[in-house]
C-alpha positions in Angstrom: 0.1 0.1 0.1 2.6 2.6 1.3 5.9 1.4 -1.1 9.1 2.6 0.5 12.4 2.9 -1.4 14.6 1.5 1.0 18.2 3.0 0.1 21.4 1.1 -1.0 23.9 0.2 2.1 26.4 2.6 1.1 28.5 1.4 4.5 28.6 -2.0 3.5 29.2 -1.8 -0.3 32.2 0.4 0.5 33.2 -2.2 2.8 33.0 -5.2 0.6 34.8 -2.8 -2.3 37.4 -1.6 0.1 38.1 -5.6 1.6 38.4 -6.4 -2.4 41.2 -3.9 -3.1 43.1 -4.9 -0.3 42.6 -8.3 -1.0 43.9 -7.7 -4.6 47.0 -5.3 -3.7 47.7 -8.1 -1.4 47.7 -11.3 -4.0 49.9 -8.8 -6.4 52.4 -8.3 -3.1 53.0 -12.2 -1.8 52.8 -14.1 -5.1 55.1 -11.6 -6.4 58.6 -13.2 -6.1 60.8 -10.2 -6.9 59.6 -9.0 -3.5 58.9 -11.9 -1.5 62.6 -13.0 -1.9 64.4 -9.5 -1.5 62.8 -7.6 0.9 59.8 -5.2 1.0 59.9 -1.1 0.3 59.9 0.7 3.5 58.5 3.9 2.1 55.9 2.6 0.4 54.8 0.8 4.0 55.3 4.1 5.6 52.9 5.8 3.0 50.5 2.5 3.4 50.4 2.9 7.2 49.6 6.8 6.5 46.9 6.2 4.0 45.0 3.2 5.8 45.2 6.1 8.8 43.0 8.7 7.0 40.8 5.8 5.2 40.0 4.7 8.9 39.8 8.0 9.9 37.7 8.9 6.5 35.5 5.4 7.2 34.9 6.4 11.2 33.4 10.4 10.1 31.1 8.1 7.2 30.0 5.3 9.5 29.4 8.0 11.9 27.1 9.8 9.1 26.0 6.6 8.3 25.4 5.6 11.9 22.5 8.8 12.1 21.2 8.4 8.9 20.2 5.2 9.8 18.9 5.6 12.9 17.0 8.7 11.3 15.7 6.4 8.6 15.0 3.5 11.2 12.7 5.5 13.1 11.0 6.7 10.0 10.4 2.9 8.4 8.9 2.5 11.8 6.6 5.0 11.6 5.5 3.7 8.3 5.5 0.3 8.8 3.1 0.7 11.8 0.8 3.3 9.6 0.9 0.3 7.1 0.1 -2.8 9.4 -2.6 -0.7 10.8 -4.1 0.1 7.5 -3.9 -3.6 6.5 -5.1 -5.1 9.2 -8.2 -2.9 9.2 -8.7 -3.6 5.5 -8.2 -7.2 5.9 -11.1 -7.1 8.8 -13.3 -5.3 6.9 -13.1 -7.8 4.0 -13.6 -10.9 6.1 -16.4 -9.3 7.7 -18.2 -8.5 4.0 -17.3 -12.5 3.1 -18.5 -13.7 6.3 -21.6 -11.8 6.0 -22.4 -12.1 2.0 -20.1 -14.8 0.0 -20.4 -18.0 2.5 -19.3 -21.3 0.4 -22.0 -23.0 0.9 -24.4 -20.6 -0.9 -22.5 -20.8 -4.4 -24.2 -21.9 -7.5 -21.2 -24.5 -7.5 -20.6 -25.5 -4.1 -21.6 -29.4 -5.1 -18.2 -29.0 -6.9 -15.8 -28.3 -4.7 -17.5 -29.3 -1.4 -14.4 -30.4 0.8 -16.5 -33.2 1.7 -18.3 -34.6 -1.5 -15.5 -37.2 -1.1 -15.6 -38.5 2.5 -19.5 -38.4 2.0 -19.4 -40.6 -1.7 -17.8 -44.1 -1.5 -14.2 -44.8 -2.9 -13.8 -46.1 -6.0 -11.3 -48.9 -5.0 -11.5 -50.2 -1.6 -9.0 -52.8 -1.7 -7.4 -55.8 -4.2 -10.9 -57.8 -3.9 -13.9 -55.2 -4.6 -16.1 -56.3 -7.2 -16.4 -53.0 -8.1 -12.7 -53.2 -9.3 -13.7 -55.0 -12.9 -11.1 -55.4 -16.0 -12.7 -52.4 -17.9 -12.5 -50.3 -14.8 -9.1 -49.6 -15.0 -8.8 -49.6 -10.6 -6.2 -52.6 -10.5 -2.8 -54.1 -12.8 -0.6 -56.7 -12.7 2.4 -55.5 -10.8 1.0 -52.9 -8.6 2.6 -52.2 -5.7 -0.3 -50.7 -2.7 2.0 -51.1 0.1 5.5 -49.0 -1.7 5.2 -45.9 0.7 4.7 -48.3 3.4 7.6 -50.6 2.6 9.7 -46.8 1.5 9.3 -45.6 4.6 9.9 -48.6 6.6 13.5 -48.9 4.5 14.1 -45.3 5.2 13.7 -46.0 9.1 16.2 -49.0 8.6 18.5 -47.0 7.0 18.5 -43.8 9.4 19.0 -47.0 12.4 21.9 -48.5 10.4 23.6 -45.4 10.0 22.9 -44.1 14.1 24.2 -47.4 14.8 27.6 -47.2 12.9 27.5 -43.6 14.2 27.8 -45.1 17.5 30.2 -48.0 16.6 32.6 -45.6 15.1 32.5 -43.1 18.2 32.8 -46.2 20.4 36.0 -47.6 17.8 37.3 -43.5 18.8 37.2 -43.5 22.2 38.4 -47.2 22.6 41.3 -45.5 20.7 41.8 -42.9 22.6 41.3 -44.3 26.2 44.2 -46.7 24.5 46.4 -43.8 23.8 45.4 -42.3 27.3 46.8 -45.9 28.9 49.6 -46.2 26.6 50.9 -42.4 27.7 49.9 -43.0 31.2 52.1 -46.4 31.1 55.5 -44.9 29.3 55.2 -42.0 32.1 55.1 -44.8 34.8 58.0 -46.6 32.9 59.7 -43.3 33.1 59.1 -42.4 36.5 60.0 -46.1 37.8 63.3 -45.8 35.8 64.4 -42.3 37.5 63.5 -43.5 41.0 65.7 -46.5 40.7 68.0 -44.2 39.1 67.9 -42.4 42.1 68.1 -45.3 45.0 70.9 -46.4 42.6 72.6 -43.2 43.1 71.8 -42.5 47.1 72.9 -46.0 48.0 76.4 -45.4 46.1 76.8 -42.1 47.6 76.0 -43.8 51.1 78.8 -45.9 50.3 81.3 -43.3 49.3 80.4 -41.2 52.3 80.8 -44.9 54.3 84.1 -46.0 52.6 85.2 -42.5 53.1 84.1 -42.2 57.0 85.8 -45.7 57.7 89.2 -44.6 55.8 89.7 -41.3 57.8 88.8 -43.7 61.1 92.1 -45.8 60.0 93.8 -42.7 58.7 93.1 -41.4 62.4 94.2 -44.6 64.0 97.1 -45.2 61.9 98.6 -42.1 62.9 97.6 -42.3 66.5 99.7 -45.6 66.6 102.2 -44.2 65.0 102.8 -41.3 67.3 102.3 -44.0 70.1 104.8 -46.3 68.5 107.3 -42.8 67.8 106.7 -41.8 71.2 107.1 -45.3 72.9 110.3 -45.8 71.2 111.9 -42.0 72.3 111.2 -43.2 76.0 112.8 -46.3 75.4 115.8 -45.0 73.7 116.0 -41.9 76.6 115.5 -45.0 78.9 118.2 -47.1 77.4 120.4 -43.5 76.6 119.9 -43.1 80.8 121.1 -46.6 81.8 123.6 -46.4 80.1 125.4 -43.3 81.1 124.0 -43.9 85.0 124.8 -47.5 84.7 127.7 -48.9 86.6 130.1 -49.3 83.6 130.1 -45.9 83.0 129.8 -44.1 86.6 132.3 -46.6 87.7 130.4 -48.2 90.7 132.2 -47.9 93.7 130.5 -51.3 94.9 133.1 -52.7 92.8 136.1 -51.3 94.6 135.5 -50.7 98.3 138.1 -49.2 100.4 138.8 -50.5 103.5 138.9 -46.8 104.3 135.4 -45.8 103.4 132.2 -47.2 101.3 132.4 -43.9 99.0 136.5 -44.5 98.4 137.3 -46.6 95.4 140.6 -48.4 94.8 141.8 -47.4 91.1 144.5 -50.4 91.1 141.5 -52.7 92.0 138.6 -52.3 89.8 137.8 -54.5 87.7 134.7 -53.1 86.1 131.3 -54.2 87.1 130.2 -57.7 89.1 128.7 -60.8 87.4 125.2 -59.3 89.3 125.0 -55.9 87.7 125.9 -57.7 84.3 122.7 -60.4 84.5 120.7 -57.4 86.0 121.4 -55.8 82.6 120.6 -58.5 80.6 117.9 -58.9 82.4 116.4 -55.7 81.8 117.6 -56.3 77.6 115.9 -59.5 78.0 112.8 -58.3 79.2 112.5 -55.1 77.1 113.3 -57.6 74.0 110.5 -59.7 75.2 108.4 -56.3 75.6 109.2 -55.5 72.2 108.4 -58.9 70.3 104.9 -58.6 72.1 104.2 -55.2 70.8 105.6 -56.2 67.5 103.0 -59.5 67.7 100.5 -57.2 69.0 101.0 -55.0 66.1 100.9 -57.9 63.8 97.5 -59.4 65.2 95.6 -56.4 65.2 97.1 -55.0 61.0 96.1 -58.7 60.3 92.3 -58.2 61.8 92.2 -54.6 60.3 93.5 -56.7 56.7 90.7 -58.9 57.2 88.0 -56.2 57.9 88.9 -54.5 54.7 88.8 -57.4 52.9 85.6 -58.5 54.2 84.0 -55.6 53.6 85.4 -55.0 50.2 83.8 -58.9 49.8 80.4 -57.3 50.8 81.0 -54.2 48.9 81.7 -56.1 45.5 78.3 -58.6 46.2 76.4 -55.3 46.5 77.8 -53.9 43.9 77.0 -57.5 41.9 73.2 -57.6 43.3 72.7 -53.7 42.1 73.8 -54.9 38.7 71.7 -58.0 38.5 68.8 -56.1 39.7 69.4 -53.2 36.6 70.0 -55.8 33.9 67.1 -57.4 35.0 65.2 -53.8 34.8 66.3 -53.1 31.8 65.4 -56.7 30.2 62.0 -55.7 31.5 61.9 -52.4 30.1 63.3 -53.8 26.7 60.7 -56.5 26.7 58.2 -54.0 27.2 59.0 -51.4 24.7 59.0 -54.2 22.1 55.5 -55.1 22.8 55.1 -51.2 22.4 56.9 -51.0 19.3 55.1 -54.0 18.3 51.6 -53.0 18.9 51.9 -49.8 17.4 53.6 -51.4 14.6 50.5 -53.2 14.2 48.1 -50.8 14.8 50.2 -47.9 12.0 49.5 -51.3 9.5 46.2 -51.4 10.0 46.1 -47.0 9.8 47.6 -47.8 6.5 45.9 -50.9 4.9 42.6 -50.8 6.3 42.2 -47.0 7.1 44.0 -44.3 4.9 43.7 -46.2 2.0 42.1 -43.1 0.1 44.9 -41.5 -1.1 45.2 -37.8 -2.3 45.1 -37.0 -6.2 46.3 -33.6 -7.8 43.4 -32.2 -7.6 43.1 -32.2 -3.9 47.0 -30.0 -3.6 45.5 -27.7 -6.7 42.8 -25.5 -3.8 46.1 -24.6 -2.2 47.3 -21.2 -2.4 44.9 -19.7 -4.5 44.1 -16.7 -1.6 46.5 -14.9 0.4 44.1 -15.7 3.3 
């Protein structure tokens, strides 16, 4: 009733034209091998940045003008639309009232020809295949006619839909199973890596503890050996001093007065009668020397027994360390063999899965037409 000339959306047309122009320029830059290989023009880029900013300002101003015009036009169109809808409603109401009062379908002359209930009132020309009215000349029944075509087609469509849903469910279940298998494989690999790290860490700690214990034991042996050397040296010095004192203050060098006692007093010595030391003195010296010799033998025997004991202890500890190292080597070899078997099994499973993908799943090889669809645009 009220025809409104809707103006062309200049904003959208300008945006489309601008994008097309930029796409053509981008193609000329990207697909130009000289520009792409050698480099870019900095001055041209700066000029493009300035032009782009200018265009953005112009576009923003244009959009603001378009927005103001759009709001005004929308308000006018809304008022005209409301007026037109109101006039159409009034016209339709008046037309419907006139039809209901003066143009009833049942009052027409040809009502019996297009009465909607006339087929309901009449008996159908063919009720079934055994209808006696279906004679040969009646052309109501033919050989090969399929009355259940619609029902069978509907059943087949429903059956195909059920099959398609079942195939989709089976495919989804297979994808879920594959994803779960991949997750279990990844968790297994993480567990094996963590176990290997823990074993390596335990081995390092054990080796570190053995080294610390060996170092402490060696230091204790060194301190004990230094202490023994110091004690033996001090004892030898004491013995030497004692022996020197015995020699210096003995009867031989000091000329004991008892050997040549004078009748004039015990403190006087007769030089021509003094014959040296007495046998008692000599025996006493020899007895003391024998005691010293025995003491030295006893000390050497004790030193030898202590050294043998320390040697036995060192050999036992070395043997124990060797046994621990062998046990650790056997355990590490067993773990490595177990890890190698597990990796072989996983590699075999992965190879079987890859063969299944290559032979049964990925059977559609890409042709040349598939690769021609790339590198046609700049996006």
